[in-house]
C-alpha positions, 0 to 999 in steps of 0.5 A: 497530536496524534500518538503512534498509537493513536496513528495505528488505531486510526489507520486500522479503523479505516482499514477495518471499515473498508473490509466490512464494505468490501465483505458487505458488497462482495467487492474486497478483491476489486477494492484492493485493485482499486486502492492500489491503483490510486496509491500508485498514481498518487505516488507517481504525481508530486503535484497531485500529492502536494494538492491533496495535503495542501491545507489551503485547498478545501475538503470539497475541492479535494473530494471533487478532484479525486472524483474527476481523476479517478471517478471512472476507475474507482467505485463509488464506495471507495470515493466515499471512504476517500471523502471520510479520509479527507474530512478526518484529515487523514488522506496522506495516510491513504498508503498505509490504510491500503496496506492495513487493508490488504493484510486484514483482507488477507488474514481473513481469507487465511493468508499473510499479507506482505509486499515486494519492494523493487526499484523497477516494475517486475513482470507478473511471472517474476512476482508469481515466482516470488509469491510461490517461493515466499509462501513455501518458505513461510508454509502458508498462502501469501499475498504480496503487494508490489511497491517501487523504491528506486533507492534499492537500485535493483533486486527486491525486498519481501516483507511479510510480518516479521519475515524480511528476505533483502535481496536488494544491491542497496544492501549489497553495497552497504555491506561492501562498504562496511566490510571495506570501512572495517 
């Protein structure tokens, strides 16, 4: 069994390897984009998630499926890393690896990394405005990765390290419920 500390160490090891590969090939931004596209695509397809997590499916079959599905959209570098994740039984942690990669790559550029969580996809202009305002509040450049969570109902949650701005409808409804029960 992998402890929480062991889990974090594994995630960080994969992210460190991706950062090193991105820097060595001068493809940090491209790797970030490819990783996010892959994470989003797998998240949208529950059948693909089940297939990739099925212990009855051989690792070679999982790798081949990913190569056929995404081979034109992602680099050989990322396909190789996916093969390592599959072989290590860690493919299910790909979203955490992607988030750690973004954080580490951003830190190397002097930025703070975080995420913007919303119920629906946000227009690029809205994302850019939230990035600017978050950077102004924190006093440093930020990289924010968009993530969807329909449970929010509406609004956004911005997380950068310990900083959390929760402007979601879900939070407002929870506050109203607590006020009514008090």
